[in-house]
Rosetta silent file (secondary structure, phi, psi, omega in degrees, C-alpha in Angstrom):
SEQUENCE: MKWFLSIMTALVLVTTSANAKESLNVGSDEWPPYHYAVESVADVHGFVPVMVTTVLEKMNVAVNDYRIYPWARAVQMVFSGKLDALFTTTKTATREDHCYFPQEPLIKFSYVFFIRKEDAGSLTFNTFDDLKKYTIGVVKGFSYSPEFMDFIKKEQNYEEVTEGKQNFQKLLAKRIDLVAVPRSVGYWQIKTLGVEDEVVLLPKAFNEDLLYIMFSKKTVDEAFVDRFSRELKKYKESNVFKLFAESHHINY
SCORE:     score description
SCORE:     0.000 S_00000001
   1 L     0.000  -39.532 -178.337  -26.677   26.505   84.475 S_00000001
   2 H   -62.666  -40.236  179.574  -29.200   27.361   81.784 S_00000001
   3 H   -66.820  -34.706  179.056  -26.799   26.286   79.023 S_00000001
   4 H   -64.786  -43.351  178.877  -26.129   23.010   80.846 S_00000001
   5 H   -63.993  -37.098  179.206  -29.856   22.228   81.038 S_00000001
   6 H   -64.315  -43.433  179.476  -30.230   23.048   77.352 S_00000001
   7 H   -64.479  -43.372 -179.290  -27.442   20.656   76.398 S_00000001
   8 H   -63.383  -39.896  178.465  -28.860   17.875   78.596 S_00000001
   9 H   -63.391  -42.645  179.565  -32.326   18.367   77.105 S_00000001
  10 H   -62.896  -40.847  179.176  -30.905   18.170   73.577 S_00000001
  11 H   -64.732  -39.823  178.221  -29.027   14.972   74.419 S_00000001
  12 H   -63.572  -42.467 -179.798  -32.158   13.387   75.852 S_00000001
  13 H   -64.547  -42.303  179.421  -34.128   14.302   72.725 S_00000001
  14 H   -64.004  -44.899 -179.800  -31.461   12.924   70.412 S_00000001
  15 H   -63.757  -43.250  179.554  -31.203    9.689   72.412 S_00000001
  16 H   -61.813  -43.070 -179.802  -34.966    9.297   72.545 S_00000001
  17 H   -63.887  -41.947 -176.892  -35.245    9.885   68.797 S_00000001
  18 H   -66.988  -32.988 -176.953  -32.471    7.440   68.008 S_00000001
  19 H   -94.440   -4.728 -178.237  -34.011    4.704   70.162 S_00000001
  20 L   -64.575  144.156  178.886  -37.622    5.299   69.166 S_00000001
  21 L   -80.207  110.181  179.481  -39.290    2.398   67.374 S_00000001
  22 E   -79.769  168.435  178.328  -39.846    3.588   63.822 S_00000001
  23 E  -147.079  153.755 -176.117  -42.459    2.093   61.533 S_00000001
  24 E  -135.508  151.741  166.304  -43.002    1.701   57.792 S_00000001
  25 E  -102.300  121.147 -171.135  -45.741    0.938   55.304 S_00000001
  26 E  -121.665  137.178  179.123  -44.294   -1.596   52.872 S_00000001
  27 E  -124.713  162.781  172.682  -45.693   -2.883   49.589 S_00000001
  28 E  -156.707  175.164  173.248  -44.907   -5.524   46.989 S_00000001
  29 L  -107.700 -175.539 -179.149  -46.552   -7.250   44.073 S_00000001
  30 L   -89.289  112.256 -179.035  -47.444  -10.924   43.599 S_00000001
  31 E  -155.222   73.793 -179.656  -44.311  -12.856   42.609 S_00000001
  32 L   -68.175  145.669    5.059  -43.914  -16.256   44.276 S_00000001
  33 L   -90.884    5.871 -178.291  -41.716  -17.478   45.829 S_00000001
  34 L   -65.353  -48.903  178.231  -40.220  -14.036   46.429 S_00000001
  35 E  -160.933  137.368 -176.113  -43.475  -12.501   47.749 S_00000001
  36 E  -163.291  155.911  177.648  -47.120  -13.503   47.498 S_00000001
  37 E   -89.467  147.223  177.776  -50.495  -13.254   49.240 S_00000001
  38 L  -108.379  -73.155 -177.450  -52.061  -16.269   50.938 S_00000001
  39 L   -93.158  -27.993  179.443  -55.450  -15.497   52.482 S_00000001
  40 L  -156.696  172.207 -179.756  -55.651  -11.818   51.534 S_00000001
  41 L   -67.008  -15.230  177.912  -53.534   -9.041   50.029 S_00000001
  42 L   -94.767   -0.869  179.556  -52.527   -8.133   53.596 S_00000001
  43 L  -105.755   80.374 -170.044  -51.323  -11.691   54.337 S_00000001
  44 E   -95.216  127.397  178.630  -47.930  -11.478   52.654 S_00000001
  45 E  -123.618  173.385  175.142  -45.569  -14.450   52.592 S_00000001
  46 L   126.900  170.399 -176.648  -42.357  -15.321   50.813 S_00000001
  47 H   -63.098  -46.440 -174.913  -38.585  -15.225   50.952 S_00000001
  48 H   -69.500  -43.266  175.474  -38.173  -11.445   50.604 S_00000001
  49 H   -56.327  -36.220  176.721  -40.711  -10.401   53.299 S_00000001
  50 H   -64.176  -45.163  177.585  -38.828  -12.635   55.739 S_00000001
  51 H   -57.347  -52.516 -174.709  -35.546  -10.958   54.768 S_00000001
  52 H   -63.765  -44.017  179.913  -36.928   -7.428   55.049 S_00000001
  53 H   -62.337  -42.144  179.906  -38.722   -8.081   58.341 S_00000001
  54 H   -60.857  -45.264 -178.985  -35.600   -9.651   59.859 S_00000001
  55 H   -66.542  -44.105  179.992  -33.421   -6.673   58.920 S_00000001
  56 H   -63.981  -36.190  177.335  -35.975   -4.115   60.127 S_00000001
  57 H   -64.273  -37.309  177.111  -36.314   -5.932   63.446 S_00000001
  58 H   -65.277  -25.774  177.104  -32.548   -5.690   63.891 S_00000001
  59 L   -89.743   -0.286 -175.926  -32.967   -1.929   63.361 S_00000001
  60 L    63.051   41.397 -178.999  -35.855   -1.836   65.886 S_00000001
  61 E  -117.400  129.772  179.664  -38.232   -0.792   63.117 S_00000001
  62 E   -92.745  158.185  172.248  -41.826   -2.021   62.923 S_00000001
  63 E  -107.617  114.884  176.632  -43.895   -2.593   59.799 S_00000001
  64 E   -63.934  -41.718 -171.714  -47.309   -0.948   60.031 S_00000001
  65 E  -156.622  125.671  166.683  -48.576   -2.724   56.961 S_00000001
  66 E  -104.585  132.375 -177.742  -47.366   -5.272   54.413 S_00000001
  67 E  -153.096  145.237  177.284  -49.662   -5.415   51.409 S_00000001
  68 E   -90.521  133.121  177.781  -49.759   -6.770   47.845 S_00000001
  69 L  -131.986  159.953  165.200  -50.613   -4.294   45.060 S_00000001
  70 L   -59.042  140.448 -170.548  -50.586   -4.333   41.267 S_00000001
  71 H   -57.712  -48.090 -176.712  -47.038   -3.371   40.348 S_00000001
  72 H   -60.190  -40.414  178.305  -47.748   -0.160   38.422 S_00000001
  73 H   -66.089  -42.039 -178.932  -49.936    1.139   41.252 S_00000001
  74 H   -62.391  -39.905  178.910  -47.358    0.217   43.890 S_00000001
  75 H   -61.188  -45.917  178.939  -44.626    2.113   42.041 S_00000001
  76 H   -64.484  -34.129  179.225  -46.741    5.276   41.947 S_00000001
  77 H   -66.860  -41.173  179.588  -47.570    4.864   45.646 S_00000001
  78 H   -74.131  -32.720  175.482  -43.928    4.698   46.696 S_00000001
  79 H   -61.702  -40.123 -175.673  -43.065    7.609   44.398 S_00000001
  80 H   -86.336  -10.312 -179.317  -45.766    9.756   46.052 S_00000001
  81 L    93.819    3.522  175.758  -45.002    8.651   49.621 S_00000001
  82 L   -71.896  -25.215  167.764  -48.173    6.618   50.162 S_00000001
  83 L  -116.138  143.275  176.431  -45.815    3.688   50.632 S_00000001
  84 L   -83.295  -30.691 -176.420  -42.518    4.049   52.480 S_00000001
  85 E  -150.972  154.225 -179.152  -40.876    1.097   50.749 S_00000001
  86 E  -145.788  135.718  175.027  -41.457   -1.315   47.877 S_00000001
  87 E  -136.898  163.773  -15.014  -39.810   -4.595   46.864 S_00000001
  88 E   -98.034  150.692 -173.392  -38.490   -6.229   44.750 S_00000001
  89 E  -150.006  156.889  170.900  -37.238   -4.012   41.978 S_00000001
  90 L   -95.342  164.204  178.193  -34.330   -3.280   39.689 S_00000001
  91 L   -80.703  135.419  168.210  -32.689    0.134   39.449 S_00000001
  92 L  -137.038  162.340 -179.487  -33.805    2.570   36.759 S_00000001
  93 H   -60.688  -41.836 -179.252  -33.122    6.289   36.368 S_00000001
  94 H   -64.569  -44.454  179.370  -36.781    7.149   37.018 S_00000001
  95 H   -63.792  -37.806  179.424  -36.953    5.038   40.162 S_00000001
  96 H   -71.511  -21.316  173.760  -33.739    6.572   41.462 S_00000001
  97 H   -66.672  -33.457 -173.193  -35.229   10.037   40.940 S_00000001
  98 H  -105.294  -17.578 -171.987  -38.013    9.215   43.398 S_00000001
  99 E  -136.025  154.482  170.261  -36.505    6.616   45.702 S_00000001
 100 E   -92.032  139.330  175.233  -33.371    5.722   47.630 S_00000001
 101 L  -112.104  132.009  173.081  -31.783    2.348   46.923 S_00000001
 102 L   -61.112  150.911  175.539  -29.612    0.580   49.512 S_00000001
 103 L   -64.845  -34.596 -179.234  -26.090   -0.101   48.363 S_00000001
 104 L   -88.206  123.610  176.930  -26.641   -3.769   49.246 S_00000001
 105 L   -73.994  161.258  174.185  -29.137   -5.602   46.995 S_00000001
 106 L   -69.941  -56.489 -176.216  -31.652   -8.042   48.417 S_00000001
 107 E  -148.728  166.342  172.330  -30.834  -10.906   46.065 S_00000001
 108 E   -94.901  140.155 -172.829  -29.303  -11.785   42.727 S_00000001
 109 E  -114.237  120.044 -175.852  -31.803  -12.568   40.010 S_00000001
 110 E  -122.040  128.360  170.663  -30.971  -15.260   37.426 S_00000001
 111 E   -92.497  133.122 -176.056  -32.888  -16.289   34.318 S_00000001
 112 E  -137.475  178.370  174.802  -32.269  -19.940   33.395 S_00000001
 113 E  -115.993  137.269  168.935  -33.663  -22.757   31.280 S_00000001
 114 E  -109.312  145.467  179.154  -35.468  -25.855   32.519 S_00000001
 115 E  -133.227  171.242  173.177  -35.811  -28.947   30.304 S_00000001
 116 E   -67.593  142.410 -179.606  -37.350  -32.413   30.489 S_00000001
 117 H   -57.973  -35.997 -178.410  -35.237  -34.821   32.541 S_00000001
 118 H   -65.959  -18.450 -179.469  -35.133  -37.249   29.613 S_00000001
 119 H   -94.276   -2.394 -179.383  -33.353  -34.578   27.511 S_00000001
 120 E   -60.668  131.133 -178.899  -30.540  -34.016   30.015 S_00000001
 121 L    99.187  -39.487  179.408  -27.191  -34.525   28.296 S_00000001
 122 L   -91.074  -28.522  178.266  -28.520  -34.214   24.766 S_00000001
 123 E  -108.540  111.580 -178.157  -29.883  -30.672   25.165 S_00000001
 124 L  -126.513  161.822 -179.226  -27.198  -28.286   26.402 S_00000001
 125 L  -137.081  119.146  169.241  -26.777  -24.511   26.502 S_00000001
 126 L  -121.138  -41.986  174.853  -23.599  -22.471   26.188 S_00000001
 127 L  -133.885  163.296  179.970  -24.721  -19.828   23.678 S_00000001
 128 H   -60.647  -27.641  178.622  -28.088  -18.951   22.199 S_00000001
 129 H   -59.593  -26.472  178.432  -26.973  -20.532   18.910 S_00000001
 130 H   -65.170  -16.577 -171.114  -27.212  -23.902   20.676 S_00000001
 131 H  -107.874    8.697 -174.632  -30.980  -23.396   20.935 S_00000001
 132 L   -58.382  -35.147 -175.124  -31.851  -22.528   17.341 S_00000001
 133 L   -92.073    4.962 -177.654  -33.592  -25.830   16.656 S_00000001
 134 L  -112.001  155.293  177.400  -35.586  -25.865   19.909 S_00000001
 135 L   -99.586  130.110 -173.876  -38.843  -24.200   20.933 S_00000001
 136 E  -111.555  133.152  177.137  -38.647  -22.059   24.077 S_00000001
 137 E   -91.013  128.743  178.460  -41.548  -21.245   26.372 S_00000001
 138 E  -130.576  166.114  176.601  -41.782  -17.678   27.656 S_00000001
 139 E  -100.834  128.996 -178.162  -44.345  -15.593   29.542 S_00000001
 140 L   -59.235  130.170  176.469  -45.982  -12.811   27.562 S_00000001
 141 L    89.550   -8.946  178.765  -44.891   -9.351   28.705 S_00000001
 142 L   -74.697  147.589  175.945  -41.918  -10.508   30.771 S_00000001
 143 L  -101.463  107.507 -177.129  -38.614   -8.691   30.390 S_00000001
 144 L   -90.854  -76.375  171.279  -35.910  -11.336   30.035 S_00000001
 145 L  -161.658  150.205 -179.784  -32.876   -9.688   28.437 S_00000001
 146 H   -57.419  -40.641 -177.607  -32.443   -7.692   25.227 S_00000001
 147 H   -65.359  -43.087  179.857  -30.083  -10.336   23.792 S_00000001
 148 H   -65.959  -44.555 -179.386  -32.481  -13.199   24.499 S_00000001
 149 H   -64.196  -39.308  176.846  -35.491  -11.336   23.124 S_00000001
 150 H   -61.642  -41.667 -178.242  -33.567  -10.420   19.969 S_00000001
 151 H   -63.572  -51.540 -175.329  -32.575  -14.078   19.533 S_00000001
 152 H   -70.116  -30.377  177.838  -36.044  -15.623   19.862 S_00000001
 153 H   -71.749  -36.575  177.809  -37.667  -12.947   17.694 S_00000001
 154 H   -67.525  -44.666 -175.981  -35.087  -13.462   14.987 S_00000001
 155 H   -83.727  -18.773 -176.645  -35.376  -17.269   15.100 S_00000001
 156 L    54.314   42.911 -177.366  -39.131  -17.318   15.811 S_00000001
 157 L  -114.409   44.050 -178.978  -38.528  -20.322   18.058 S_00000001
 158 E  -139.332  158.351  172.655  -40.713  -19.386   21.004 S_00000001
 159 E  -132.531  142.672 -176.674  -44.249  -19.734   22.301 S_00000001
 160 E  -105.228  147.330  170.322  -45.927  -17.431   24.806 S_00000001
 161 E  -130.148  169.187  179.980  -48.225  -18.134   27.732 S_00000001
 162 L   -97.307  -14.180 -178.546  -49.921  -15.794   30.190 S_00000001
 163 L  -141.517  134.235 -167.288  -48.973  -17.695   33.363 S_00000001
 164 H   -57.737  -38.677 -177.253  -45.657  -19.349   34.088 S_00000001
 165 H   -62.882  -24.729  178.462  -46.839  -22.794   35.189 S_00000001
 166 H   -60.617  -32.520 -179.824  -48.443  -23.277   31.769 S_00000001
 167 H   -64.389  -39.220  179.351  -44.955  -23.479   30.272 S_00000001
 168 H   -70.067  -33.630  175.518  -44.045  -26.493   32.402 S_00000001
 169 H   -65.216  -40.757  177.259  -47.278  -28.201   31.445 S_00000001
 170 H   -68.195  -36.725  178.062  -46.420  -27.607   27.779 S_00000001
 171 H   -59.927  -47.888 -177.517  -42.855  -28.817   28.372 S_00000001
 172 H   -72.463  -22.746  174.659  -44.046  -32.148   29.777 S_00000001
 173 L   -84.506    0.994  178.687  -46.578  -32.473   26.956 S_00000001
 174 L    63.755   31.705  174.656  -43.614  -32.073   24.534 S_00000001
 175 L   -91.477  -19.817  172.542  -45.107  -28.980   22.939 S_00000001
 176 L  -136.056  169.710 -175.992  -41.975  -26.963   23.801 S_00000001
 177 L  -111.077  -26.417 -179.822  -38.377  -27.972   24.598 S_00000001
 178 E  -140.581  153.630  172.005  -37.216  -25.422   27.176 S_00000001
 179 E  -116.952  124.401  174.706  -38.770  -23.055   29.718 S_00000001
 180 E   -93.242  122.750 -170.737  -37.122  -19.655   30.251 S_00000001
 181 E  -162.705  152.079  170.116  -37.784  -18.551   33.814 S_00000001
 182 E   -58.803  140.059 -172.261  -36.161  -17.022   36.904 S_00000001
 183 H   -53.209  -55.165 -176.367  -34.338  -19.824   38.721 S_00000001
 184 H   -69.748  -32.799  177.104  -36.202  -19.743   42.039 S_00000001
 185 H   -65.445  -40.439  177.941  -39.551  -19.078   40.348 S_00000001
 186 H   -60.975  -46.263  178.354  -38.999  -22.156   38.179 S_00000001
 187 H   -61.147  -39.362  178.486  -38.289  -24.341   41.187 S_00000001
 188 H   -62.639  -43.621 -176.321  -41.421  -22.971   42.879 S_00000001
 189 H   -68.762  -41.011  179.717  -43.586  -23.716   39.861 S_00000001
 190 H   -70.790  -31.155  175.487  -42.393  -27.292   39.354 S_00000001
 191 H   -67.123  -43.126  178.923  -42.857  -27.951   43.084 S_00000001
 192 H   -60.966  -37.587 -179.867  -46.392  -26.530   42.918 S_00000001
 193 H   -81.312  -13.272 -178.736  -47.140  -28.789   39.942 S_00000001
 194 L    72.567   34.118 -176.343  -45.531  -31.805   41.636 S_00000001
 195 L  -120.510   28.494 -177.888  -43.178  -32.537   38.731 S_00000001
 196 L   -56.456  -30.839 -176.979  -39.786  -32.168   40.435 S_00000001
 197 L   -84.109   -2.687 -175.185  -38.729  -35.621   39.200 S_00000001
 198 L  -112.388   -7.056 -173.694  -39.560  -34.860   35.560 S_00000001
 199 E  -130.769  141.561  177.115  -37.777  -31.529   35.022 S_00000001
 200 E  -131.119  159.735 -179.524  -34.130  -30.467   35.376 S_00000001
 201 E   -93.540  135.311  165.450  -32.232  -27.195   35.317 S_00000001
 202 E   -82.430  123.991 -165.750  -29.623  -26.272   32.729 S_00000001
 203 E   -66.054  -26.777 -175.517  -26.931  -24.803   35.006 S_00000001
 204 E   -82.216  125.310  175.456  -25.843  -21.780   32.978 S_00000001
 205 E   -76.768  147.671  177.036  -27.890  -18.608   33.501 S_00000001
 206 E  -105.485   -4.006  173.675  -28.596  -16.478   30.441 S_00000001
 207 E  -160.676  141.247  177.149  -29.271  -13.258   32.318 S_00000001
 208 E  -136.418  144.781  176.989  -28.519  -11.935   35.796 S_00000001
 209 E  -149.409  172.535  178.623  -29.567   -8.783   37.604 S_00000001
 210 E  -109.335  139.594  179.287  -29.794   -7.429   41.143 S_00000001
 211 E  -112.853  138.990 -172.622  -33.072   -6.933   42.989 S_00000001
 212 E  -128.077  166.694  159.426  -33.584   -4.250   45.628 S_00000001
 213 E  -100.082  137.802  177.206  -36.026   -2.724   48.043 S_00000001
 214 E  -116.169  145.538 -175.298  -36.538    0.985   47.281 S_00000001
 215 E  -115.160  133.794 -177.703  -37.500    3.650   49.822 S_00000001
 216 E   -64.815  129.749  175.253  -39.596    6.722   49.074 S_00000001
 217 L   -68.618  -16.032  179.320  -37.678   10.006   49.199 S_00000001
 218 L   -73.149  -28.168 -171.077  -40.934   11.611   50.383 S_00000001
 219 L  -128.116  -13.492 -175.623  -40.979    9.745   53.688 S_00000001
 220 L  -125.122  135.273 -179.393  -37.606    8.084   54.338 S_00000001
 221 L   -91.761  162.081 -173.229  -34.251    9.811   54.707 S_00000001
 222 H   -65.327  -32.354  179.302  -31.024    8.600   53.149 S_00000001
 223 H   -62.495  -38.255  177.303  -29.373    7.914   56.511 S_00000001
 224 H   -62.001  -43.463 -178.623  -32.092    5.363   57.290 S_00000001
 225 H   -64.948  -37.393  176.354  -31.470    3.625   53.960 S_00000001
 226 H   -63.260  -41.585  176.768  -27.738    3.501   54.693 S_00000001
 227 H   -61.398  -45.368  179.295  -28.495    1.850   58.056 S_00000001
 228 H   -59.085  -44.227 -178.248  -30.765   -0.652   56.345 S_00000001
 229 H   -61.027  -42.660 -179.803  -28.047   -1.470   53.802 S_00000001
 230 H   -64.832  -44.534  179.761  -25.458   -2.129   56.516 S_00000001
 231 H   -66.663  -37.998  177.911  -27.807   -4.392   58.481 S_00000001
 232 H   -62.173  -44.321  179.913  -28.854   -6.223   55.316 S_00000001
 233 H   -60.626  -44.228  179.328  -25.219   -6.915   54.413 S_00000001
 234 H   -62.844  -42.401  179.915  -24.531   -8.310   57.904 S_00000001
 235 H   -62.715  -42.257 -178.304  -27.626  -10.498   57.745 S_00000001
 236 H   -68.698  -19.141  177.609  -26.669  -11.892   54.325 S_00000001
 237 L   -85.144   -7.086 -176.869  -23.249  -12.851   55.698 S_00000001
 238 L   -81.439  151.540  177.343  -24.831  -15.005   58.435 S_00000001
 239 H   -65.951  -32.509  178.417  -25.083  -18.779   58.216 S_00000001
 240 H   -58.784  -46.878  179.454  -28.779  -18.542   59.076 S_00000001
 241 H   -65.980  -43.792 -176.356  -29.431  -16.518   55.931 S_00000001
 242 H   -60.933  -42.106  177.165  -27.244  -18.689   53.709 S_00000001
 243 H   -65.060  -40.591  179.003  -29.085  -21.866   54.723 S_00000001
 244 H   -61.628  -46.318 -178.966  -32.418  -20.083   54.257 S_00000001
 245 H   -64.729  -44.581 -178.115  -31.447  -18.884   50.761 S_00000001
 246 H   -64.542  -34.853  179.852  -30.130  -22.259   49.637 S_00000001
 247 H   -68.543  -19.933  179.554  -33.307  -24.012   50.786 S_00000001
 248 L  -106.868   10.113  179.978  -35.303  -21.671   48.502 S_00000001
 249 L    57.587   39.472 -178.145  -32.892  -21.922   45.519 S_00000001
 250 L  -100.295  130.991  171.335  -32.145  -18.183   45.884 S_00000001
 251 E   -84.668  142.069 -179.306  -28.958  -16.594   44.554 S_00000001
 252 L  -141.457    0.000    0.000  -27.468  -13.891   46.755 S_00000001
């Protein structure tokens, strides 16, 4: 009888643990339209927070706190366990030493060029050589791709700004010819500036990468991350997600 009670107690504990509502502290940096603060650093909006919250709700997991941090600080916080999770990020060896990455990425990340609408048809891009005679606007300190950075440094056909929307203002003032920018970020910036009718996208991307949420090895176990990955994959296969992504010009 004693062994039977022990087994029943263990089963109850396992069931209770499995069904318990877990909770996480989640961080990100400021990167609209993917994630950004509205009224305060704790008022986080954007495409990715909606994705992450939806998946966690399907797992019956609560978020204690969503908060915007400077990126370098946020990385150290998730490494040390002060944050349970951080988005959005690419994989690096150092990050994988400290964090678990789901097998399923959040989104695909594409760098593209925007041009003036009046130049559509005459200004095209297939290879970087096509752009030798044009001036390209970039953001200082951004990591685009090694090939692109090598090209513009060799040709010296670029101008830098400190904030992305400045490039579109320079484009429309005819001080530059192209803006190099992540696809969805570019659409966000031209919408914010109200110049959607004056700017067009060159369809070919010049760099693509995958963006993830990473989970601290200090506070989250690998089995949880595997569960998250499975739920994320199912969510991304839904029509609800696909319509949501397309409305935000997000590749997935």
